All heavy atoms as an XYZ file, in Angstrom:
816
protein
N      -4.334    -10.492     28.728
C      -3.915    -10.268     27.354
C      -3.707    -11.616     26.662
O      -2.943    -12.441     27.121
C      -2.611     -9.464     27.351
C      -2.395     -8.724     26.064
S      -0.826     -7.851     25.911
C      -0.829     -6.734     27.279
N      -4.410    -11.842     25.552
C      -4.284    -13.086     24.803
C      -3.128    -12.979     23.806
O      -3.031    -11.983     23.099
C      -5.566    -13.378     24.032
C      -6.747    -13.681     24.918
C      -7.990    -13.986     24.103
O      -7.868    -14.698     23.081
O      -9.055    -13.504     24.484
N      -2.268    -13.988     23.744
C      -1.196    -13.946     22.743
C      -1.775    -14.113     21.347
O      -2.815    -14.724     21.166
C      -0.312    -15.142     23.133
C      -1.194    -16.046     23.922
C      -2.239    -15.180     24.559
N      -1.115    -13.550     20.354
C      -1.513    -13.651     18.948
C      -2.888    -13.065     18.663
O      -3.566    -13.495     17.754
C      -1.462    -15.100     18.467
C      -0.079    -15.671     18.531
O       0.896    -14.957     18.372
N       0.017    -16.945     18.780
N      -3.335    -12.140     19.459
C      -4.606    -11.472     19.217
C      -4.365     -9.973     19.246
O      -3.706     -9.456     20.132
C      -5.643    -11.865     20.274
C      -6.987    -11.259     19.983
C      -8.073    -11.831     20.817
C      -9.342    -11.155     20.346
N     -10.440    -11.278     21.157
N      -4.926     -9.278     18.281
C      -4.761     -7.831     18.199
C      -5.428     -7.200     19.420
O      -6.583     -7.472     19.714
C      -5.388     -7.296     16.894
C      -5.317     -5.789     16.844
C      -4.691     -7.910     15.699
N      -4.685     -6.355     20.120
C      -5.184     -5.751     21.346
C      -5.730     -4.341     21.138
O      -6.581     -3.892     21.880
C      -4.067     -5.709     22.402
C      -3.536     -7.079     22.785
C      -4.574     -7.915     23.512
O      -5.237     -7.419     24.406
N      -4.717     -9.160     23.106
N      -5.211     -3.634     20.152
C      -5.592     -2.243     19.936
C      -6.131     -2.036     18.532
O      -5.714     -2.710     17.597
C      -4.380     -1.321     20.124
C      -3.734     -1.293     21.501
C      -2.444     -0.505     21.449
C      -4.681     -0.693     22.519
N      -7.020     -1.072     18.412
C      -7.452     -0.656     17.084
C      -6.710      0.626     16.743
O      -6.164      1.298     17.623
C      -8.970     -0.375     17.056
O      -9.248      0.745     17.902
C      -9.776     -1.591     17.493
N      -6.715      0.978     15.463
C      -6.072      2.225     15.043
C      -6.730      3.405     15.754
O      -6.054      4.354     16.169
C      -6.162      2.381     13.533
N      -8.028      3.332     15.931
C      -8.761      4.413     16.609
C      -8.285      4.567     18.060
O      -8.099      5.688     18.540
C     -10.261      4.131     16.566
C     -11.092      5.242     17.153
C     -12.566      4.924     17.079
C     -13.336      6.083     17.714
N     -14.701      5.763     17.983
N      -8.087      3.464     18.750
C      -7.611      3.525     20.142
C      -6.221      4.147     20.220
O      -5.921      4.890     21.156
C      -7.605      2.127     20.771
C      -8.986      1.578     21.046
C      -8.972      0.131     21.501
O      -8.149     -0.662     20.977
O      -9.772     -0.207     22.377
N      -5.391      3.843     19.235
C      -4.044      4.424     19.225
C      -4.141      5.934     19.020
O      -3.472      6.708     19.702
C      -3.168      3.771     18.132
C      -2.932      2.292     18.455
C      -1.832      4.488     17.997
C      -2.290      1.504     17.336
N      -4.999      6.350     18.083
C      -5.162      7.777     17.796
C      -5.682      8.524     19.024
O      -5.218      9.621     19.347
C      -6.133      7.988     16.604
C      -6.541      9.449     16.465
C      -5.494      7.506     15.317
N      -6.625      7.917     19.715
C      -7.282      8.595     20.827
C      -6.521      8.493     22.157
O      -6.915      9.131     23.136
C      -8.702      8.051     20.993
C      -9.595      8.419     19.817
C     -10.979      7.804     19.901
O     -11.222      6.967     20.805
O     -11.814      8.163     19.055
N      -5.470      7.729     22.200
C      -4.712      7.558     23.451
C      -4.064      8.874     23.856
O      -3.430      9.546     23.050
C      -3.638      6.478     23.270
C      -2.718      6.300     24.458
C      -3.453      5.743     25.640
C      -2.491      5.517     26.802
N      -3.175      5.282     28.042
N      -4.271      9.254     25.083
C      -3.649     10.465     25.608
C      -2.718     10.076     26.744
O      -3.026      9.216     27.556
C      -4.722     11.440     26.098
C      -5.526     12.014     24.954
C      -6.365     13.199     25.390
O      -6.012     13.853     26.392
O      -7.363     13.442     24.704
N      -1.575     10.731     26.792
C      -0.576     10.465     27.810
C      -0.496     11.668     28.743
O      -0.660     12.813     28.331
C       0.802     10.228     27.166
C       0.838      9.008     26.280
C       0.595      9.119     24.923
C       1.115      7.763     26.800
C       0.622      8.016     24.095
C       1.154      6.650     25.991
C       0.901      6.774     24.630
N      -0.219     11.383     29.984
C      -0.027     12.465     30.962
C       1.307     13.144     30.677
O       2.247     12.526     30.206
C      -0.016     11.897     32.384
C      -1.330     11.272     32.786
C      -1.211     10.656     34.167
C      -2.490      9.912     34.515
N      -2.383      9.152     35.733
N       1.356     14.417     30.960
C       2.614     15.137     30.767
C       3.252     15.398     32.124
O       2.578     15.452     33.147
C       2.380     16.485     30.053
O       1.429     17.242     30.796
C       1.873     16.257     28.647
N       4.551     15.537     32.087
C       5.282     15.856     33.310
C       6.369     16.856     32.954
O       6.600     17.160     31.785
C       5.888     14.583     33.916
O       6.877     14.056     33.060
N       7.039     17.328     33.964
C       8.079     18.339     33.745
C       9.158     17.854     32.783
O       9.577     18.577     31.904
C       8.744     18.718     35.075
C       7.866     19.600     35.935
S       7.697     21.200     35.202
C       8.980     22.085     36.043
N       9.595     16.654     32.963
C      10.685     16.133     32.134
C      10.163     15.044     31.190
O      10.820     14.062     30.939
C      11.790     15.561     33.010
C      12.442     16.627     33.840
C      13.547     16.049     34.632
N      14.562     17.076     34.782
C      15.827     16.829     34.886
N      16.263     15.599     34.875
N      16.675     17.806     35.021
N       8.980     15.241     30.656
C       8.353     14.254     29.781
C       8.941     14.267     28.380
O       9.865     15.008     28.056
N       8.364     13.446     27.553
C       8.801     13.351     26.167
C       8.262     14.527     25.366
O       7.255     15.135     25.720
C       8.291     12.051     25.544
C       8.914     10.820     26.155
C       8.211     10.048     27.070
C      10.193     10.426     25.797
C       8.779      8.915     27.630
C      10.767      9.295     26.349
C      10.052      8.543     27.265
O      10.616      7.437     27.812
N       8.915     14.796     24.265
C       8.456     15.829     23.343
C       7.154     15.327     22.700
O       7.143     14.354     21.959
C       9.531     16.071     22.275
C       9.116     17.092     21.248
O       7.957     17.185     20.892
N      10.092     17.832     20.761
N       6.063     16.010     22.988
C       4.749     15.545     22.557
C       4.618     15.488     21.035
O       4.007     14.567     20.496
C       3.651     16.429     23.144
C       2.286     15.815     22.966
C       1.271     16.344     23.945
O       1.606     17.116     24.843
N       0.044     15.929     23.783
N       5.203     16.416     20.317
C       5.140     16.398     18.849
C       5.861     15.170     18.286
O       5.411     14.551     17.328
C       5.739     17.678     18.276
C       4.875     18.901     18.513
C       5.540     20.187     18.030
O       6.584     20.100     17.336
O       5.012     21.258     18.351
N       6.990     14.833     18.904
C       7.756     13.670     18.473
C       6.960     12.385     18.720
O       6.900     11.495     17.863
C       9.082     13.623     19.256
C      10.216     12.982     18.515
C      11.506     13.103     19.321
O      11.964     14.234     19.569
O      12.024     12.042     19.701
N       6.341     12.297     19.884
C       5.520     11.124     20.229
C       4.347     11.022     19.252
O       4.048      9.947     18.727
C       5.015     11.200     21.691
C       3.995     10.106     21.964
C       6.183     11.098     22.669
N       3.671     12.148     18.994
C       2.530     12.151     18.078
C       2.951     11.717     16.672
O       2.248     10.943     16.018
C       1.882     13.541     18.019
C       1.090     13.860     19.274
O       0.787     12.925     20.052
O       0.785     15.056     19.483
N       4.081     12.206     16.200
C       4.566     11.839     14.869
C       4.861     10.338     14.798
O       4.520      9.672     13.811
C       5.816     12.647     14.520
N       5.469      9.812     15.862
C       5.775      8.385     15.895
C       4.488      7.560     15.943
O       4.359      6.561     15.236
C       6.673      8.061     17.089
C       7.178      6.654     17.083
C       8.154      6.257     16.184
C       6.675      5.714     17.972
C       8.617      4.957     16.160
C       7.132      4.404     17.955
C       8.110      4.023     17.051
N       3.529      7.992     16.743
C       2.247      7.285     16.818
C       1.522      7.325     15.469
O       0.870      6.351     15.079
C       1.353      7.870     17.913
C       1.781      7.536     19.351
C       0.899      8.281     20.350
C       1.733      6.042     19.610
N       1.646      8.425     14.742
C       1.053      8.502     13.404
C       1.641      7.439     12.482
O       0.917      6.804     11.707
C       1.259      9.888     12.791
C       0.391     10.956     13.441
O      -0.593     10.595     14.128
O       0.701     12.152     13.259
N       2.945      7.238     12.559
C       3.599      6.199     11.756
C       3.094      4.812     12.168
O       2.843      3.958     11.323
C       5.114      6.261     11.915
C       5.740      7.455     11.215
C       7.226      7.567     11.436
N       7.924      6.341     11.060
C       9.137      6.011     11.505
N       9.790      6.830     12.330
N       9.706      4.905     11.121
N       2.967      4.599     13.465
C       2.478      3.308     13.967
C       1.059      3.054     13.452
O       0.737      1.958     13.006
C       2.512      3.265     15.514
C       3.964      3.246     16.003
C       1.744      2.048     16.040
C       4.111      3.402     17.498
N       0.223      4.077     13.492
C      -1.159      3.939     13.032
C      -1.206      3.566     11.558
O      -1.967      2.674     11.144
C      -1.950      5.237     13.293
C      -2.130      5.422     14.796
C      -3.291      5.231     12.578
C      -2.554      6.820     15.187
N      -0.386      4.218     10.731
C      -0.363      3.893      9.300
C       0.066      2.434      9.083
O      -0.551      1.712      8.301
C       0.558      4.850      8.550
C      -0.057      6.231      8.323
C       0.759      7.076      7.355
N       2.118      7.329      7.808
C       2.491      8.344      8.589
N       1.601      9.212      9.007
N       3.748      8.496      8.949
N       1.109      2.019      9.793
C       1.552      0.626      9.682
C       0.466     -0.328     10.152
O       0.211     -1.362      9.534
C       2.825      0.387     10.503
C       4.078      0.895      9.825
O       3.990      1.312      8.650
O       5.137      0.888     10.472
N      -0.164      0.016     11.230
C      -1.210     -0.807     11.813
C      -2.354     -0.993     10.814
O      -2.878     -2.094     10.637
C      -1.712     -0.129     13.091
C      -2.485     -1.016     14.028
C      -1.830     -1.820     14.952
C      -3.870     -1.032     14.000
C      -2.533     -2.606     15.834
C      -4.584     -1.821     14.879
C      -3.918     -2.611     15.794
O      -4.626     -3.396     16.653
N      -2.728      0.080     10.142
C      -3.789     -0.002      9.135
C      -3.367     -0.879      7.960
O      -4.164     -1.652      7.433
C      -4.193      1.400      8.679
C      -4.956      2.157      9.746
C      -5.177      3.632      9.429
O      -4.515      4.167      8.515
O      -6.028      4.244     10.099
N      -2.103     -0.777      7.546
C      -1.591     -1.624      6.467
C      -1.648     -3.094      6.891
O      -2.091     -3.957      6.127
C      -0.149     -1.226      6.069
C       0.488     -2.269      5.155
C      -0.135      0.142      5.423
N      -1.212     -3.385      8.114
C      -1.240     -4.764      8.605
C      -2.674     -5.289      8.678
O      -2.941     -6.438      8.329
C      -0.575     -4.884      9.974
C       0.906     -4.651      9.967
C       1.513     -3.935     10.982
C       1.707     -5.147      8.949
C       2.884     -3.710     10.980
C       3.083     -4.930      8.942
C       3.666     -4.213      9.961
N      -3.592     -4.447      9.103
C      -4.996     -4.842      9.191
C      -5.551     -5.160      7.810
O      -6.238     -6.170      7.623
C      -5.829     -3.731      9.873
O      -5.276     -3.461     11.168
C      -7.275     -4.130     10.032
N      -5.242     -4.321      6.829
C      -5.702     -4.565      5.460
C      -5.086     -5.845      4.900
O      -5.759     -6.638      4.241
C      -5.361     -3.382      4.560
C      -6.178     -2.150      4.851
C      -5.653     -0.924      4.097
O      -4.644     -0.979      3.406
N      -6.344      0.193      4.259
N      -3.804     -6.035      5.142
C      -3.116     -7.236      4.653
C      -3.705     -8.489      5.295
O      -3.930     -9.497      4.609
C      -1.611     -7.144      4.953
C      -0.806     -8.320      4.466
C      -0.686     -8.407      2.949
O      -0.954     -7.396      2.267
O      -0.346     -9.488      2.455
N      -3.989     -8.428      6.584
C      -4.584     -9.558      7.286
C      -5.948     -9.892      6.686
O      -6.264    -11.057      6.427
C      -4.720     -9.248      8.781
C      -5.357    -10.327      9.647
C      -4.541    -11.612      9.607
C      -5.493     -9.835     11.074
N      -6.756     -8.875      6.439
C      -8.081     -9.090      5.850
C      -7.954     -9.689      4.455
O      -8.690    -10.609      4.093
C      -8.856     -7.770      5.800
C     -10.319     -7.938      5.548
C     -11.035     -8.811      6.568
O     -10.708     -8.752      7.768
O     -11.916     -9.580      6.152
N      -7.008     -9.198      3.686
C      -6.773     -9.721      2.342
C      -6.364    -11.199      2.400
O      -6.845    -12.023      1.614
C      -5.690     -8.891      1.650
O      -5.336     -9.472      0.429
N      -5.487    -11.536      3.326
C      -5.035    -12.919      3.464
C      -6.164    -13.835      3.936
O      -6.264    -14.982      3.498
C      -3.848    -12.998      4.423
C      -2.549    -12.390      3.890
C      -1.508    -12.321      4.997
C      -2.025    -13.168      2.695
N      -7.022    -13.328      4.798
C      -8.180    -14.117      5.243
C      -9.097    -14.422      4.058
O      -9.578    -15.544      3.912
C      -8.963    -13.368      6.323
C      -8.321    -13.398      7.689
C      -9.163    -12.623      8.688
C      -8.561    -12.618     10.063
N      -9.387    -11.850     11.030
N      -9.328    -13.416      3.232
C     -10.191    -13.616      2.068
C      -9.568    -14.606      1.088
O     -10.254    -15.479      0.545
C     -10.473    -12.271      1.388
C     -11.391    -11.381      2.199
S     -11.609     -9.720      1.521
C     -12.291    -10.084     -0.077
N      -8.262    -14.476      0.874
C      -7.574    -15.414     -0.023
C      -7.626    -16.832      0.539
O      -7.838    -17.797     -0.190
C      -6.119    -14.993     -0.235
C      -5.387    -15.898     -1.192
C      -3.941    -15.498     -1.418
O      -3.464    -14.551     -0.758
O      -3.291    -16.136     -2.253
N      -7.465    -16.957      1.850
C      -7.531    -18.256      2.507
C      -8.918    -18.883      2.314
O      -9.022    -20.065      1.979
C      -7.212    -18.108      3.994
C      -7.009    -19.431      4.672
O      -6.680    -20.427      4.039
N      -7.201    -19.458      5.975
N      -9.966    -18.083      2.477
C     -11.326    -18.585      2.263
C     -11.512    -19.031      0.809
O     -12.095    -20.081      0.549
C     -12.359    -17.501      2.572
C     -12.640    -17.320      4.036
C     -13.714    -16.259      4.253
O     -13.710    -15.218      3.610
N     -14.613    -16.527      5.175
N     -11.017    -18.222     -0.117
C     -11.147    -18.553     -1.537
C     -10.430    -19.868     -1.855
O     -10.968    -20.738     -2.549
C     -10.565    -17.423     -2.393
C     -10.679    -17.655     -3.893
C      -9.981    -16.562     -4.694
N      -8.569    -16.454     -4.438
C      -7.644    -17.274     -4.955
N      -7.984    -18.256     -5.743
N      -6.361    -17.088     -4.677
N      -9.219    -20.033     -1.321
C      -8.452    -21.251     -1.579
C      -9.100    -22.475     -0.930
O      -9.087    -23.567     -1.504
C      -7.011    -21.076     -1.107
C      -6.183    -20.083     -1.921
C      -4.840    -19.834     -1.250
C      -5.993    -20.561     -3.348
N      -9.669    -22.291      0.260
C     -10.372    -23.403      0.920
C     -11.573    -23.836      0.085
O     -11.820    -25.024     -0.082
C     -10.820    -23.004      2.325
C      -9.718    -23.031      3.350
C     -10.244    -22.648      4.720
C      -9.157    -22.709      5.772
N      -9.666    -22.344      7.103
N     -12.308    -22.868     -0.447
C     -13.465    -23.191     -1.282
C     -13.013    -23.879     -2.558
O     -13.620    -24.856     -3.002
C     -14.267    -21.940     -1.612
C     -15.520    -22.251     -2.414
C     -16.389    -21.063     -2.600
C     -17.643    -21.327     -3.392
N     -17.837    -22.562     -4.033
N     -11.931    -23.377     -3.149
C     -11.392    -23.980     -4.367
C     -10.981    -25.430     -4.095
O     -11.242    -26.320     -4.903
C     -10.203    -23.152     -4.847
C      -9.683    -23.532     -6.195
C      -8.530    -22.619     -6.627
O      -8.018    -21.810     -5.853
N      -8.121    -22.744     -7.859
N     -10.353    -25.677     -2.952
C      -9.947    -27.032     -2.584
C     -11.172    -27.917     -2.367
O     -11.213    -29.057     -2.831
C      -9.084    -26.998     -1.318
C      -8.619    -28.340     -0.772
C      -7.760    -29.067     -1.804
C      -7.848    -28.138      0.515
N     -12.162    -27.368     -1.676
C     -13.396    -28.114     -1.433
C     -14.070    -28.475     -2.758
O     -14.504    -29.619     -2.950
C     -14.343    -27.266     -0.576
C     -15.632    -27.957     -0.205
C     -16.525    -27.054      0.620
O     -16.015    -26.313      1.489
O     -17.746    -27.079      0.374
N     -14.134    -27.514     -3.667
C     -14.728    -27.770     -4.985
C     -13.925    -28.825     -5.753
O     -14.503    -29.700     -6.405
C     -14.804    -26.483     -5.808
C     -15.813    -25.490     -5.249
O     -16.636    -25.881     -4.384
O     -15.764    -24.315     -5.655
N     -12.611    -28.749     -5.658
C     -11.755    -29.723     -6.347
C     -11.945    -31.122     -5.774
O     -11.912    -32.110     -6.507
C     -10.290    -29.299     -6.251
N     -12.159    -31.192     -4.460
C     -12.369    -32.505     -3.834
C     -13.701    -33.113     -4.242
O     -13.857    -34.322     -4.217
C     -12.299    -32.383     -2.314
C     -10.891    -32.207     -1.806
C     -10.846    -32.159     -0.303
N      -9.469    -32.115      0.148
C      -9.100    -31.698      1.341
N     -10.007    -31.279      2.204
N      -7.835    -31.681      1.677
N     -14.648    -32.283     -4.615
C     -15.953    -32.780     -5.046
C     -15.907    -33.313     -6.467
O     -16.758    -34.089     -6.852
C     -17.000    -31.659     -4.967
C     -17.351    -31.265     -3.561
C     -18.352    -30.120     -3.561
C     -18.659    -29.658     -2.147
N     -19.561    -28.496     -2.141
N     -14.926    -32.929     -7.251
C     -14.874    -33.267     -8.671
C     -14.107    -34.526     -9.040
O     -14.278    -35.003    -10.143
C     -14.285    -32.100     -9.461
C     -15.171    -30.892     -9.479
C     -14.576    -29.777    -10.306
O     -13.414    -29.837    -10.682
N     -15.358    -28.752    -10.586
N     -13.279    -35.110     -8.186
C     -12.434    -36.223     -8.648
C     -13.185    -37.350     -9.334
O     -12.714    -37.880    -10.320
C     -11.742    -36.720     -7.386
C     -11.669    -35.520     -6.529
C     -12.926    -34.745     -6.837
N     -14.363    -37.738     -8.840
C     -15.061    -38.847     -9.479
C     -15.463    -38.461    -10.904
O     -15.365    -39.257    -11.820
C     -16.281    -39.247     -8.656
O     -17.170    -38.140     -8.551
N     -15.893    -37.230    -11.093
C     -16.272    -36.752    -12.428
C     -15.037    -36.679    -13.331
O     -15.058    -37.133    -14.468
C     -16.943    -35.381    -12.320
C     -17.161    -34.719    -13.634
N     -18.045    -35.208    -14.564
C     -16.609    -33.617    -14.189
C     -18.030    -34.430    -15.632
N     -17.162    -33.457    -15.438
N     -13.977    -36.109    -12.800
C     -12.740    -35.974    -13.565
C     -12.162    -37.347    -13.874
O     -11.735    -37.621    -14.994
C     -11.710    -35.094    -12.818
C     -10.374    -35.122    -13.502
C     -12.237    -33.680    -12.692
N     -12.170    -38.240    -12.887
C     -11.635    -39.579    -13.096
C     -12.453    -40.323    -14.138
O     -11.897    -41.020    -14.987
C     -11.617    -40.353    -11.782
N     -13.778    -40.172    -14.101
C     -14.625    -40.849    -15.081
C     -14.302    -40.347    -16.486
O     -14.196    -41.139    -17.424
C     -16.096    -40.621    -14.745
N     -14.159    -39.037    -16.636
C     -13.827    -38.474    -17.939
C     -12.453    -38.948    -18.384
O     -12.243    -39.297    -19.544
C     -13.886    -36.950    -17.887
N     -11.518    -38.985    -17.464
C     -10.163    -39.432    -17.780
C     -10.172    -40.903    -18.170
O      -9.535    -41.290    -19.148
C      -9.221    -39.186    -16.583
O      -9.260    -37.804    -16.260
C      -7.812    -39.595    -16.905
N     -10.888    -41.725    -17.427
C     -10.971    -43.150    -17.759
C     -11.612    -43.353    -19.119
O     -11.176    -44.197    -19.897
C     -11.762    -43.908    -16.686
C     -10.982    -44.047    -15.394
O      -9.774    -43.881    -15.378
N     -11.680    -44.354    -14.320
N     -12.654    -42.584    -19.428
C     -13.306    -42.676    -20.730
C     -12.319    -42.332    -21.843
O     -12.232    -43.032    -22.848
C     -14.521    -41.750    -20.779
C     -15.220    -41.766    -22.109
C     -16.044    -42.820    -22.463
C     -15.043    -40.721    -23.002
C     -16.678    -42.849    -23.697
C     -15.672    -40.729    -24.235
C     -16.495    -41.805    -24.589
N     -11.560    -41.251    -21.620
C     -10.565    -40.841    -22.622
C      -9.501    -41.921    -22.812
O      -9.089    -42.205    -23.940
C      -9.890    -39.525    -22.211
C     -10.832    -38.331    -22.316
O     -11.834    -38.420    -23.053
O     -10.550    -37.310    -21.644
N      -9.071    -42.527    -21.729
C      -8.049    -43.585    -21.811
C      -8.593    -44.792    -22.574
O      -7.918    -45.343    -23.449
C      -7.571    -43.994    -20.403
C      -6.761    -42.852    -19.777
C      -6.746    -45.279    -20.452
C      -6.427    -43.052    -18.318
N      -9.817    -45.178    -22.253
C     -10.420    -46.321    -22.949
C     -10.600    -46.031    -24.444
O     -10.376    -46.900    -25.291
C     -11.760    -46.680    -22.315
C     -11.676    -47.320    -20.932
C     -13.059    -47.463    -20.326
C     -10.976    -48.673    -21.009
N     -10.995    -44.808    -24.755
C     -11.169    -44.413    -26.159
C      -9.824    -44.466    -26.894
O      -9.735    -44.994    -28.002
C     -11.758    -43.001    -26.215
C     -12.203    -42.571    -27.568
C     -12.910    -41.236    -27.485
C     -13.303    -40.729    -28.843
N     -13.960    -39.430    -28.769
N      -8.796    -43.945    -26.261
C      -7.458    -43.976    -26.883
C      -6.957    -45.401    -27.053
O      -6.357    -45.755    -28.074
C      -6.460    -43.185    -26.038
C      -6.669    -41.704    -26.100
C      -5.671    -40.984    -25.242
N      -5.931    -39.554    -25.213
C      -5.311    -38.712    -24.423
N      -4.392    -39.146    -23.589
N      -5.602    -37.431    -24.452
N      -7.196    -46.228    -26.028
C      -6.774    -47.625    -26.082
C      -7.484    -48.350    -27.224
O      -6.864    -49.097    -27.982
C      -7.048    -48.310    -24.747
C      -6.601    -49.761    -24.617
C      -5.105    -49.881    -24.848
C      -6.959    -50.292    -23.245
N      -8.763    -48.083    -27.351
C      -9.534    -48.694    -28.429
C      -8.996    -48.266    -29.791
O      -8.816    -49.097    -30.695
C     -11.009    -48.302    -28.296
O     -11.752    -48.809    -29.367
N      -8.725    -46.978    -29.947
C      -8.170    -46.475    -31.213
C      -6.808    -47.085    -31.494
O      -6.481    -47.413    -32.642
C      -8.081    -44.953    -31.199
C      -9.440    -44.293    -31.300
O     -10.385    -44.884    -31.791
N      -9.534    -43.056    -30.817
N      -5.986    -47.237    -30.444
C      -4.663    -47.842    -30.603
C      -4.786    -49.299    -31.033
O      -4.065    -49.755    -31.934
C      -3.878    -47.731    -29.289
C      -2.468    -48.302    -29.290
C      -1.593    -47.577    -30.314
C      -1.849    -48.201    -27.916
N      -5.705    -50.030    -30.404
C      -5.913    -51.436    -30.775
C      -6.349    -51.554    -32.231
O      -5.878    -52.433    -32.962
C      -6.967    -52.083    -29.861
C      -6.472    -52.341    -28.467
C      -7.571    -52.851    -27.540
O      -8.767    -52.625    -27.831
O      -7.224    -53.466    -26.524
N      -7.261    -50.678    -32.643
C      -7.711    -50.702    -34.039
C      -6.552    -50.434    -34.984
O      -6.422    -51.068    -36.029
C      -8.813    -49.662    -34.261
C     -10.144    -50.053    -33.702
C     -11.167    -48.950    -33.954
C     -12.455    -49.214    -33.243
N     -13.410    -48.107    -33.388
N      -5.700    -49.477    -34.603
C      -4.566    -49.124    -35.450
C      -3.556    -50.265    -35.523
O      -3.038    -50.592    -36.599
C      -3.905    -47.843    -34.927
C      -2.731    -47.404    -35.734
N      -2.855    -46.864    -36.994
C      -1.384    -47.448    -35.480
C      -1.662    -46.586    -37.473
N      -0.752    -46.927    -36.564
N      -3.253    -50.866    -34.378
C      -2.229    -51.923    -34.333
C      -2.754    -53.227    -34.918
O      -2.089    -53.878    -35.718
C      -1.741    -52.142    -32.882
C      -0.840    -53.365    -32.781
C      -1.011    -50.905    -32.381
N      -3.949    -53.623    -34.508
C      -4.452    -54.934    -34.902
C      -5.434    -54.870    -36.070
O      -5.787    -55.897    -36.636
C      -5.132    -55.618    -33.712
C      -4.187    -55.885    -32.580
C      -4.263    -55.149    -31.401
C      -3.209    -56.865    -32.677
C      -3.402    -55.399    -30.357
C      -2.335    -57.114    -31.626
C      -2.426    -56.379    -30.457
N      -5.873    -53.684    -36.391
C      -6.836    -53.555    -37.489
C      -8.146    -54.211    -37.122
O      -8.521    -54.325    -35.968
N      -8.808    -54.742    -38.141
C     -10.095    -55.387    -37.912
C      -9.953    -56.807    -37.398
O     -10.932    -57.452    -37.057
C     -10.929    -55.368    -39.192
C     -11.412    -53.963    -39.510
O     -11.573    -53.152    -38.606
N     -11.650    -53.695    -40.788
N      -8.741    -57.378    -37.361
C      -8.520    -58.750    -36.897
C      -9.010    -58.918    -35.475
O      -9.485    -59.978    -35.098
C      -7.028    -59.106    -36.960
C      -6.465    -59.148    -38.345
C      -4.995    -59.458    -38.278
C      -4.350    -59.233    -39.637
N      -2.924    -59.400    -39.607
N      -8.893    -57.879    -34.693
C      -9.283    -57.956    -33.286
C     -10.789    -58.149    -33.140
O     -11.259    -58.803    -32.238
C      -8.847    -56.676    -32.550
C      -9.066    -56.636    -31.049
C      -8.204    -57.696    -30.369
C      -8.717    -55.277    -30.488
N     -11.515    -57.591    -34.073
C     -12.979    -57.631    -33.954
C     -13.616    -58.716    -34.823
O     -14.812    -58.846    -34.884
C     -13.564    -56.235    -34.302
C     -13.072    -55.178    -33.336
C     -12.047    -54.295    -33.691
C     -13.610    -55.087    -32.071
C     -11.583    -53.355    -32.812
C     -13.153    -54.153    -31.169
C     -12.143    -53.287    -31.527
O     -11.686    -52.349    -30.644
N     -12.808    -59.503    -35.544
C     -13.341    -60.594    -36.389
C     -13.633    -61.825    -35.595
O     -13.170    -62.181    -34.621
C     -12.342    -60.945    -37.514
C     -12.284    -59.844    -38.563
O     -13.259    -59.073    -38.662
O     -11.246    -59.772    -39.263
């Protein structure tokens, strides 16, 4: 048995049959409890799948973001230089360029 690995499927839980004995458990009670376990198990399986998909989406988003810094930095640097130039013109007027 591997730790942190799902060992049973919902189908295996549904299909599991237990031997009966004279002083065994109430079969209806066991079945009702197993039904609850199966529903929870299905919810956990769906949640796990949803989280895996979100994880993949976020990894791709991060990968895409890592590919863009040079482009973003270039645009940002251009904007800064443009603003600096406008500020110099405003502060110094045409004296700077004479």
